[in-house]
Structures are given as C-alpha cells and as structure tokens.
N, CA, C, O and the ligand as a Tripos MOL2 file, in Angstrom:
@<TRIPOS>MOLECULE
protein
  233   231    59     0     0
PROTEIN
NO_CHARGES

@<TRIPOS>ATOM
      1 N           7.3710   11.1310   -2.6590 N.3       1 MET1
      2 CA          6.7070   11.7680   -1.4240 C.3       1 MET1
      3 C           7.3730   11.2970   -0.2510 C.2       1 MET1
      4 O           7.5420   10.0870   -0.0960 O.2       1 MET1
      5 N           7.8040   12.2100    0.6720 N.am      2 LEU2
      6 CA          8.6170   11.7560    1.9020 C.3       2 LEU2
      7 C           7.7450   12.0270    3.2430 C.2       2 LEU2
      8 O           7.1060   13.0610    3.4360 O.2       2 LEU2
      9 N           7.8130   11.0560    4.0370 N.am      3 ASP3
     10 CA          7.1690   11.3680    5.4760 C.3       3 ASP3
     11 C           8.3100   11.4070    6.3590 C.2       3 ASP3
     12 O           8.8510   10.3800    6.7700 O.2       3 ASP3
     13 N           8.7180   12.6710    6.6850 N.am      4 PHE4
     14 CA          9.8570   12.8760    7.5500 C.3       4 PHE4
     15 C           9.7380   12.3520    8.9380 C.2       4 PHE4
     16 O           8.6980   12.5710    9.5600 O.2       4 PHE4
     17 N          10.6450   11.7230    9.4410 N.am      5 LYS5
     18 CA         10.7280   11.2440   10.7340 C.3       5 LYS5
     19 C           9.4730   10.3840   11.0430 C.2       5 LYS5
     20 O           8.9370   10.4190   12.1500 O.2       5 LYS5
     21 N           9.0270    9.6140   10.0250 N.am      6 GLY6
     22 CA          7.8220    8.7750   10.2680 C.3       6 GLY6
     23 C           8.1610    7.3670   10.5130 C.2       6 GLY6
     24 O           7.2410    6.5560   10.6200 O.2       6 GLY6
     25 N           9.3700    6.9950   10.6130 N.am      7 CYS7
     26 CA          9.7800    5.5680   10.8160 C.3       7 CYS7
     27 C           9.6310    5.2850   12.3900 C.2       7 CYS7
     28 O          10.1570    5.9850   13.2550 O.2       7 CYS7
     29 N           8.8700    4.2030   12.6210 N.am      8 PRO8
     30 CA          8.6130    3.7890   14.0590 C.3       8 PRO8
     31 C           9.8840    3.0740   14.5750 C.2       8 PRO8
     32 O          10.0090    2.9060   15.7880 O.2       8 PRO8
     33 N          10.7850    2.6650   13.7540 N.am      9 ARG9
     34 CA         11.8670    1.8690   14.1860 C.3       9 ARG9
     35 C          13.1470    2.8230   14.5820 C.2       9 ARG9
     36 O          13.7330    2.7090   15.6590 O.2       9 ARG9
     37 N          13.4510    3.6460   13.7120 N.am     10 CYS10
     38 CA         14.6790    4.5450   13.8690 C.3      10 CYS10
     39 C          14.3660    6.0100   13.8320 C.2      10 CYS10
     40 O          15.2620    6.8020   14.1240 O.2      10 CYS10
     41 N          13.1160    6.4600   13.4830 N.am     11 GLY11
     42 CA         12.8030    7.7940   13.4860 C.3      11 GLY11
     43 C          13.2280    8.5230   12.2530 C.2      11 GLY11
     44 O          13.3420    9.7470   12.1880 O.2      11 GLY11
     45 N          13.4700    7.6240   11.2140 N.am     12 GLY12
     46 CA         14.0830    8.2190    9.9070 C.3      12 GLY12
     47 C          12.8850    8.6850    9.0300 C.2      12 GLY12
     48 O          11.7300    8.8040    9.4380 O.2      12 GLY12
     49 N          13.3170    8.9270    7.7940 N.am     13 ASP13
     50 CA         12.3550    9.5380    6.7410 C.3      13 ASP13
     51 C          11.7570    8.2850    5.9040 C.2      13 ASP13
     52 O          12.5050    7.4450    5.4030 O.2      13 ASP13
     53 N          10.4710    8.2330    5.8050 N.am     14 LEU14
     54 CA          9.8240    7.2430    5.0880 C.3      14 LEU14
     55 C           9.4960    7.7430    3.6150 C.2      14 LEU14
     56 O           8.9530    8.8310    3.4200 O.2      14 LEU14
     57 N           9.8200    6.9750    2.7080 N.am     15 HIS15
     58 CA          9.6230    7.3370    1.2860 C.3      15 HIS15
     59 C           8.4240    6.4800    0.6710 C.2      15 HIS15
     60 O           8.4780    5.2500    0.6460 O.2      15 HIS15
     61 N           7.4220    7.1470    0.2150 N.am     16 LEU16
     62 CA          6.3430    6.3310   -0.3740 C.3      16 LEU16
     63 C           6.6050    5.7670   -1.7040 C.2      16 LEU16
     64 O           6.9820    6.4810   -2.6330 O.2      16 LEU16
     65 N           6.4290    4.5970   -1.8110 N.am     17 SER17
     66 CA          6.7440    3.8030   -3.1180 C.3      17 SER17
     67 C           5.4540    3.0090   -3.5030 C.2      17 SER17
     68 O           4.4590    2.9060   -2.7850 O.2      17 SER17
     69 N           5.6180    2.4660   -4.7420 N.am     18 ARG18
     70 CA          4.5270    1.6120   -5.1950 C.3      18 ARG18
     71 C           5.0350    0.4340   -6.1650 C.2      18 ARG18
     72 O           5.9580    0.5710   -6.9680 O.2      18 ARG18
     73 N           4.3070   -0.7230   -5.9720 N.am     19 ASP19
     74 CA          4.6360   -1.8330   -6.9040 C.3      19 ASP19
     75 C           3.2610   -2.3890   -7.2560 C.2      19 ASP19
     76 O           2.2100   -1.8460   -6.9160 O.2      19 ASP19
     77 N           3.3580   -3.5710   -7.9990 N.am     20 GLN20
     78 CA          2.0910   -4.1420   -8.4780 C.3      20 GLN20
     79 C           1.1830   -4.5020   -7.3860 C.2      20 GLN20
     80 O           0.0090   -4.6990   -7.6990 O.2      20 GLN20
     81 N           1.5350   -4.6240   -6.1190 N.am     21 TYR21
     82 CA          0.7520   -5.1850   -5.0700 C.3      21 TYR21
     83 C           0.1700   -3.9250   -4.3870 C.2      21 TYR21
     84 O          -0.7860   -4.1120   -3.6350 O.2      21 TYR21
     85 N           0.6310   -2.6590   -4.5570 N.am     22 GLY22
     86 CA          0.0250   -1.4540   -3.8930 C.3      22 GLY22
     87 C           1.1950   -0.6110   -3.4530 C.2      22 GLY22
     88 O           2.3440   -0.7320   -3.8770 O.2      22 GLY22
     89 N           0.7590    0.2890   -2.5210 N.am     23 SER23
     90 CA          1.7420    1.2760   -1.9880 C.3      23 SER23
     91 C           2.3320    0.6910   -0.6390 C.2      23 SER23
     92 O           1.7630   -0.1240    0.0870 O.2      23 SER23
     93 N           3.5180    1.2320   -0.4480 N.am     24 TYR24
     94 CA          4.2350    0.9590    0.7850 C.3      24 TYR24
     95 C           5.1990    2.1230    1.1160 C.2      24 TYR24
     96 O           5.5830    2.8860    0.2290 O.2      24 TYR24
     97 N           5.5720    2.2440    2.3680 N.am     25 LYS25
     98 CA          6.4690    3.2350    2.8630 C.3      25 LYS25
     99 C           7.8350    2.4950    3.1040 C.2      25 LYS25
    100 O           7.8350    1.4040    3.6750 O.2      25 LYS25
    101 N           8.9510    3.0590    2.6910 N.am     26 GLU26
    102 CA         10.1970    2.5440    3.0330 C.3      26 GLU26
    103 C          11.1520    3.5440    3.6540 C.2      26 GLU26
    104 O          11.3520    4.6490    3.1490 O.2      26 GLU26
    105 N          11.7730    3.0940    4.8360 N.am     27 CYS27
    106 CA         12.6920    4.0120    5.4210 C.3      27 CYS27
    107 C          13.9630    4.2350    4.6660 C.2      27 CYS27
    108 O          14.5610    3.2580    4.2130 O.2      27 CYS27
    109 N          14.3870    5.3570    4.5100 N.am     28 LEU28
    110 CA         15.5820    5.5880    3.8520 C.3      28 LEU28
    111 C          16.8600    5.3220    4.6690 C.2      28 LEU28
    112 O          17.9550    5.0830    4.1590 O.2      28 LEU28
    113 N          16.6140    5.3870    5.9560 N.am     29 GLN29
    114 CA         17.7320    5.2060    6.9670 C.3      29 GLN29
    115 C          17.9660    3.6690    7.2250 C.2      29 GLN29
    116 O          19.0940    3.2010    7.0620 O.2      29 GLN29
    117 N          17.0300    2.9670    7.5810 N.am     30 CYS30
    118 CA         17.0980    1.5460    8.1250 C.3      30 CYS30
    119 C          16.4890    0.5470    7.2970 C.2      30 CYS30
    120 O          16.6990   -0.6340    7.5740 O.2      30 CYS30
    121 N          15.7370    0.8610    6.2850 N.am     31 GLY31
    122 CA         15.1800   -0.1050    5.3140 C.3      31 GLY31
    123 C          13.8940   -0.6580    5.7870 C.2      31 GLY31
    124 O          13.3960   -1.6090    5.1850 O.2      31 GLY31
    125 N          13.2770   -0.1000    6.8930 N.am     32 TYR32
    126 CA         11.9630   -0.4400    7.3370 C.3      32 TYR32
    127 C          10.8770   -0.3360    6.2840 C.2      32 TYR32
    128 O          10.8280    0.6870    5.6010 O.2      32 TYR32
    129 N          10.0140   -1.3010    6.1010 N.am     33 VAL33
    130 CA          8.9580   -1.2570    5.1470 C.3      33 VAL33
    131 C           7.6520   -1.3390    5.8470 C.2      33 VAL33
    132 O           7.4790   -2.1740    6.7350 O.2      33 VAL33
    133 N           6.6450   -0.4320    5.4500 N.am     34 GLU34
    134 CA          5.3430   -0.4130    6.0090 C.3      34 GLU34
    135 C           4.3210   -0.4020    4.9010 C.2      34 GLU34
    136 O           4.3620    0.4170    3.9840 O.2      34 GLU34
    137 N           3.3760   -1.3660    5.0190 N.am     35 ASP35
    138 CA          2.3490   -1.4050    3.8300 C.3      35 ASP35
    139 C           1.4110   -0.2750    4.0690 C.2      35 ASP35
    140 O           1.2400    0.2420    5.1730 O.2      35 ASP35
    141 N           0.7820    0.0950    2.9130 N.am     36 VAL36
    142 CA         -0.2570    1.0670    2.8850 C.3      36 VAL36
    143 C          -1.5490    0.4650    2.4370 C.2      36 VAL36
    144 O          -1.8890    0.6130    1.2630 O.2      36 VAL36
    145 N          -2.3310   -0.2330    3.3120 N.am     37 PRO37
    146 CA         -3.4320   -1.0900    2.7830 C.3      37 PRO37
    147 C          -4.5530   -0.2590    2.1170 C.2      37 PRO37
    148 O          -5.2770   -0.8590    1.3230 O.2      37 PRO37
    149 N          -4.7610    0.9480    2.3290 N.am     38 ASP38
    150 CA         -5.8170    1.7560    1.8270 C.3      38 ASP38
    151 C          -5.7350    1.8000    0.2960 C.2      38 ASP38
    152 O          -6.7580    1.7890   -0.3870 O.2      38 ASP38
    153 N          -4.5590    1.8490   -0.2090 N.am     39 ARG39
    154 CA         -4.3620    1.9200   -1.6460 C.3      39 ARG39
    155 C          -4.8040    0.6250   -2.3050 C.2      39 ARG39
    156 O          -5.4140    0.6650   -3.3740 O.2      39 ARG39
    157 N          -4.5160   -0.5270   -1.7000 N.am     40 VAL40
    158 CA         -4.8460   -1.8150   -2.2170 C.3      40 VAL40
    159 C          -6.4910   -2.0190   -2.3670 C.2      40 VAL40
    160 O          -7.0480   -2.5420   -3.3330 O.2      40 VAL40
    161 N          -7.0360   -1.5630   -1.3590 N.am     41 LYS41
    162 CA         -8.5790   -1.8000   -1.4340 C.3      41 LYS41
    163 C          -9.2120   -1.0630   -2.4450 C.2      41 LYS41
    164 O         -10.2010   -1.5750   -2.9690 O.2      41 LYS41
    165 N          -8.7920    0.1560   -2.8610 N.am     42 VAL42
    166 CA         -9.4080    0.9970   -3.8280 C.3      42 VAL42
    167 C          -8.8490    0.6180   -5.2700 C.2      42 VAL42
    168 O          -9.3410    1.1330   -6.2740 O.2      42 VAL42
    169 N          -7.8410   -0.2680   -5.3390 N.am     43 GLY43
    170 CA         -7.2410   -0.5930   -6.5840 C.3      43 GLY43
    171 C          -7.6920   -1.9690   -7.1660 C.2      43 GLY43
    172 O          -8.8750   -2.2380   -7.3740 O.2      43 GLY43
    173 N          -6.7380   -2.7490   -7.3910 N.am     44 ASP44
    174 CA         -7.0280   -4.0540   -8.1580 C.3      44 ASP44
    175 C          -7.9610   -4.9860   -7.4250 C.2      44 ASP44
    176 O          -8.8190   -5.6290   -8.0310 O.2      44 ASP44
    177 N          -7.7890   -5.0610   -6.0880 N.am     45 ALA45
    178 CA         -8.5680   -5.9520   -5.2630 C.3      45 ALA45
    179 C         -10.0570   -5.8050   -5.4270 C.2      45 ALA45
    180 O         -10.7890   -6.7870   -5.5470 O.2      45 ALA45
    181 N         -10.4880   -4.5840   -5.4290 N.am     46 VAL46
    182 CA        -11.8950   -4.2440   -5.6380 C.3      46 VAL46
    183 C         -12.3260   -4.6750   -7.1080 C.2      46 VAL46
    184 O         -13.3680   -5.2950   -7.3220 O.2      46 VAL46
    185 N         -11.5600   -4.3460   -7.9610 N.am     47 ALA47
    186 CA        -11.9220   -4.6100   -9.4470 C.3      47 ALA47
    187 C         -12.0020   -6.1810   -9.6150 C.2      47 ALA47
    188 O         -12.8900   -6.6600  -10.3190 O.2      47 ALA47
    189 N         -11.1850   -6.8930   -9.0460 N.am     48 GLU48
    190 CA        -11.2270   -8.4210   -9.2120 C.3      48 GLU48
    191 C         -12.4110   -8.9600   -8.5320 C.2      48 GLU48
    192 O         -13.0800   -9.8550   -9.0480 O.2      48 GLU48
    193 N         -12.7100   -8.4110   -7.3190 N.am     49 ALA49
    194 CA        -13.8280   -8.8840   -6.5230 C.3      49 ALA49
    195 C         -15.1640   -8.7030   -7.2210 C.2      49 ALA49
    196 O         -16.0240   -9.5840   -7.2430 O.2      49 ALA49
    197 N         -15.2980   -7.4500   -7.8180 N.am     50 SER50
    198 CA        -16.6300   -7.2030   -8.5660 C.3      50 SER50
    199 C         -16.7430   -8.0350   -9.7540 C.2      50 SER50
    200 O         -17.8770   -8.3530  -10.1090 O.2      50 SER50
    201 N         -15.7220   -8.4400  -10.4310 N.am     51 GLU51
    202 CA        -15.8880   -9.3020  -11.6880 C.3      51 GLU51
    203 C         -16.4210  -10.7730  -11.2710 C.2      51 GLU51
    204 O         -17.0260  -11.4900  -12.0680 O.2      51 GLU51
    205 N         -16.1470  -11.1280  -10.0030 N.am     52 GLU52
    206 CA        -16.5500  -12.5470   -9.6740 C.3      52 GLU52
    207 C         -18.0430  -12.5440   -9.3310 C.2      52 GLU52
    208 O         -18.6710  -13.6030   -9.3320 O.2      52 GLU52
    209 N         -18.6430  -11.3320   -9.0300 N.am     53 LEU53
    210 CA        -20.0970  -11.1930   -8.7720 C.3      53 LEU53
    211 C         -20.8410  -11.1560  -10.1520 C.2      53 LEU53
    212 O         -20.7070  -10.1960  -10.9110 O.2      53 LEU53
    213 N         -21.6310  -12.2380  -10.4490 N.am     54 VAL54
    214 CA        -22.4720  -12.2980  -11.5590 C.3      54 VAL54
    215 C         -23.9040  -12.0730  -11.2100 C.2      54 VAL54
    216 O         -24.5690  -12.9990  -10.7460 O.2      54 VAL54
    217 N         -24.3940  -10.9350  -11.4010 N.am     55 PRO55
    218 CA        -25.8060  -10.5110  -11.0100 C.3      55 PRO55
    219 C         -26.8230  -11.4290  -11.5950 C.2      55 PRO55
    220 O         -27.7690  -11.7220  -10.8640 O.2      55 PRO55
    221 N         -26.7810  -11.9140  -12.7590 N.am     56 GLY56
    222 CA        -27.8590  -12.7510  -13.3350 C.3      56 GLY56
    223 C         -27.9220  -14.1910  -12.9610 C.2      56 GLY56
    224 O         -28.8710  -14.9150  -13.2630 O.2      56 GLY56
    225 N         -26.7960  -14.6090  -12.2410 N.am     57 ALA57
    226 CA        -26.7060  -16.0410  -11.9310 C.3      57 ALA57
    227 C         -27.6450  -16.4840  -10.7920 C.2      57 ALA57
    228 O         -28.0350  -17.6490  -10.7130 O.2      57 ALA57
    229 N         -28.0090  -15.5000   -9.8870 N.am     58 ALA58
    230 CA        -28.7690  -15.9990   -8.6150 C.3      58 ALA58
    231 C         -30.1730  -16.1200   -8.9160 C.2      58 ALA58
    232 O         -30.9600  -16.5010   -8.0480 O.2      58 ALA58
    233 ZN         13.9410    3.6430    9.8470 Zn       59 ZN59
@<TRIPOS>BOND
     1     1     2 1
     2     2     3 1
     3     3     4 2
     4     3     5 am
     5     5     6 1
     6     6     7 1
     7     7     8 2
     8     7     9 am
     9     9    10 1
    10    10    11 1
    11    11    12 2
    12    11    13 am
    13    13    14 1
    14    14    15 1
    15    15    16 2
    16    15    17 am
    17    17    18 1
    18    18    19 1
    19    19    20 2
    20    19    21 am
    21    21    22 1
    22    22    23 1
    23    23    24 2
    24    23    25 am
    25    25    26 1
    26    26    27 1
    27    27    28 2
    28    27    29 am
    29    29    30 1
    30    30    31 1
    31    31    32 2
    32    31    33 am
    33    33    34 1
    34    34    35 1
    35    35    36 2
    36    35    37 am
    37    37    38 1
    38    38    39 1
    39    39    40 2
    40    39    41 am
    41    41    42 1
    42    42    43 1
    43    43    44 2
    44    43    45 am
    45    45    46 1
    46    46    47 1
    47    47    48 2
    48    47    49 am
    49    49    50 1
    50    50    51 1
    51    51    52 2
    52    51    53 am
    53    53    54 1
    54    54    55 1
    55    55    56 2
    56    55    57 am
    57    57    58 1
    58    58    59 1
    59    59    60 2
    60    59    61 am
    61    61    62 1
    62    62    63 1
    63    63    64 2
    64    63    65 am
    65    65    66 1
    66    66    67 1
    67    67    68 2
    68    67    69 am
    69    69    70 1
    70    70    71 1
    71    71    72 2
    72    71    73 am
    73    73    74 1
    74    74    75 1
    75    75    76 2
    76    75    77 am
    77    77    78 1
    78    78    79 1
    79    79    80 2
    80    79    81 am
    81    81    82 1
    82    82    83 1
    83    83    84 2
    84    83    85 am
    85    85    86 1
    86    86    87 1
    87    87    88 2
    88    87    89 am
    89    89    90 1
    90    90    91 1
    91    91    92 2
    92    91    93 am
    93    93    94 1
    94    94    95 1
    95    95    96 2
    96    95    97 am
    97    97    98 1
    98    98    99 1
    99    99   100 2
   100    99   101 am
   101   101   102 1
   102   102   103 1
   103   103   104 2
   104   103   105 am
   105   105   106 1
   106   106   107 1
   107   107   108 2
   108   107   109 am
   109   109   110 1
   110   110   111 1
   111   111   112 2
   112   111   113 am
   113   113   114 1
   114   114   115 1
   115   115   116 2
   116   115   117 am
   117   117   118 1
   118   118   119 1
   119   119   120 2
   120   119   121 am
   121   121   122 1
   122   122   123 1
   123   123   124 2
   124   123   125 am
   125   125   126 1
   126   126   127 1
   127   127   128 2
   128   127   129 am
   129   129   130 1
   130   130   131 1
   131   131   132 2
   132   131   133 am
   133   133   134 1
   134   134   135 1
   135   135   136 2
   136   135   137 am
   137   137   138 1
   138   138   139 1
   139   139   140 2
   140   139   141 am
   141   141   142 1
   142   142   143 1
   143   143   144 2
   144   143   145 am
   145   145   146 1
   146   146   147 1
   147   147   148 2
   148   147   149 am
   149   149   150 1
   150   150   151 1
   151   151   152 2
   152   151   153 am
   153   153   154 1
   154   154   155 1
   155   155   156 2
   156   155   157 am
   157   157   158 1
   158   158   159 1
   159   159   160 2
   160   159   161 am
   161   161   162 1
   162   162   163 1
   163   163   164 2
   164   163   165 am
   165   165   166 1
   166   166   167 1
   167   167   168 2
   168   167   169 am
   169   169   170 1
   170   170   171 1
   171   171   172 2
   172   171   173 am
   173   173   174 1
   174   174   175 1
   175   175   176 2
   176   175   177 am
   177   177   178 1
   178   178   179 1
   179   179   180 2
   180   179   181 am
   181   181   182 1
   182   182   183 1
   183   183   184 2
   184   183   185 am
   185   185   186 1
   186   186   187 1
   187   187   188 2
   188   187   189 am
   189   189   190 1
   190   190   191 1
   191   191   192 2
   192   191   193 am
   193   193   194 1
   194   194   195 1
   195   195   196 2
   196   195   197 am
   197   197   198 1
   198   198   199 1
   199   199   200 2
   200   199   201 am
   201   201   202 1
   202   202   203 1
   203   203   204 2
   204   203   205 am
   205   205   206 1
   206   206   207 1
   207   207   208 2
   208   207   209 am
   209   209   210 1
   210   210   211 1
   211   211   212 2
   212   211   213 am
   213   213   214 1
   214   214   215 1
   215   215   216 2
   216   215   217 am
   217   217   218 1
   218   218   219 1
   219   219   220 2
   220   219   221 am
   221   221   222 1
   222   222   223 1
   223   223   224 2
   224   223   225 am
   225   225   226 1
   226   226   227 1
   227   227   228 2
   228   227   229 am
   229   229   230 1
   230   230   231 1
   231   231   232 2
@<TRIPOS>SUBSTRUCTURE
     1 MET1         2 RESIDUE 1 A MET
     2 LEU2         6 RESIDUE 1 A LEU
     3 ASP3        10 RESIDUE 1 A ASP
     4 PHE4        14 RESIDUE 1 A PHE
     5 LYS5        18 RESIDUE 1 A LYS
     6 GLY6        22 RESIDUE 1 A GLY
     7 CYS7        26 RESIDUE 1 A CYS
     8 PRO8        30 RESIDUE 1 A PRO
     9 ARG9        34 RESIDUE 1 A ARG
    10 CYS10       38 RESIDUE 1 A CYS
    11 GLY11       42 RESIDUE 1 A GLY
    12 GLY12       46 RESIDUE 1 A GLY
    13 ASP13       50 RESIDUE 1 A ASP
    14 LEU14       54 RESIDUE 1 A LEU
    15 HIS15       58 RESIDUE 1 A HIS
    16 LEU16       62 RESIDUE 1 A LEU
    17 SER17       66 RESIDUE 1 A SER
    18 ARG18       70 RESIDUE 1 A ARG
    19 ASP19       74 RESIDUE 1 A ASP
    20 GLN20       78 RESIDUE 1 A GLN
    21 TYR21       82 RESIDUE 1 A TYR
    22 GLY22       86 RESIDUE 1 A GLY
    23 SER23       90 RESIDUE 1 A SER
    24 TYR24       94 RESIDUE 1 A TYR
    25 LYS25       98 RESIDUE 1 A LYS
    26 GLU26      102 RESIDUE 1 A GLU
    27 CYS27      106 RESIDUE 1 A CYS
    28 LEU28      110 RESIDUE 1 A LEU
    29 GLN29      114 RESIDUE 1 A GLN
    30 CYS30      118 RESIDUE 1 A CYS
    31 GLY31      122 RESIDUE 1 A GLY
    32 TYR32      126 RESIDUE 1 A TYR
    33 VAL33      130 RESIDUE 1 A VAL
    34 GLU34      134 RESIDUE 1 A GLU
    35 ASP35      138 RESIDUE 1 A ASP
    36 VAL36      142 RESIDUE 1 A VAL
    37 PRO37      146 RESIDUE 1 A PRO
    38 ASP38      150 RESIDUE 1 A ASP
    39 ARG39      154 RESIDUE 1 A ARG
    40 VAL40      158 RESIDUE 1 A VAL
    41 LYS41      162 RESIDUE 1 A LYS
    42 VAL42      166 RESIDUE 1 A VAL
    43 GLY43      170 RESIDUE 1 A GLY
    44 ASP44      174 RESIDUE 1 A ASP
    45 ALA45      178 RESIDUE 1 A ALA
    46 VAL46      182 RESIDUE 1 A VAL
    47 ALA47      186 RESIDUE 1 A ALA
    48 GLU48      190 RESIDUE 1 A GLU
    49 ALA49      194 RESIDUE 1 A ALA
    50 SER50      198 RESIDUE 1 A SER
    51 GLU51      202 RESIDUE 1 A GLU
    52 GLU52      206 RESIDUE 1 A GLU
    53 LEU53      210 RESIDUE 1 A LEU
    54 VAL54      214 RESIDUE 1 A VAL
    55 PRO55      218 RESIDUE 1 A PRO
    56 GLY56      222 RESIDUE 1 A GLY
    57 ALA57      226 RESIDUE 1 A ALA
    58 ALA58      230 RESIDUE 1 A ALA
    59 ZN59       233 GROUP 0 **** ****
C-alpha cells in the first residue's frame, strides 16, 4: 500500500510495511520511518494486557 507524497520530510511516497511490533510507513525516497500506533493497540498489546487481568483474583 502506498501513500503518495505523504512524507513530511521530502514529500516522497510512503510505503506501508509491517513487522512483529506493528505497522509503520517508510519513505521510498529518503528512508523516513513513521510508526502507525493504531495497529499496535488492536493487536498484540491488547491481547497481552487482557491475559494479565485475572477476574477471580480480586
Ligand atoms: Zn521522504
């Protein structure tokens, strides 16, 4: 997925990528990287947090 002219540094094209930590946008022209925090919240972070909550313990 490409975000054309979405780079705040050079005005280049941002490419949406993903790794184990979540999603991020990377500029094809200058290498600028921008995190996409929304994806992290709906992913592993929420799952790990819910496992720590033990309803019967309180
Ligand atoms: Zn750029």
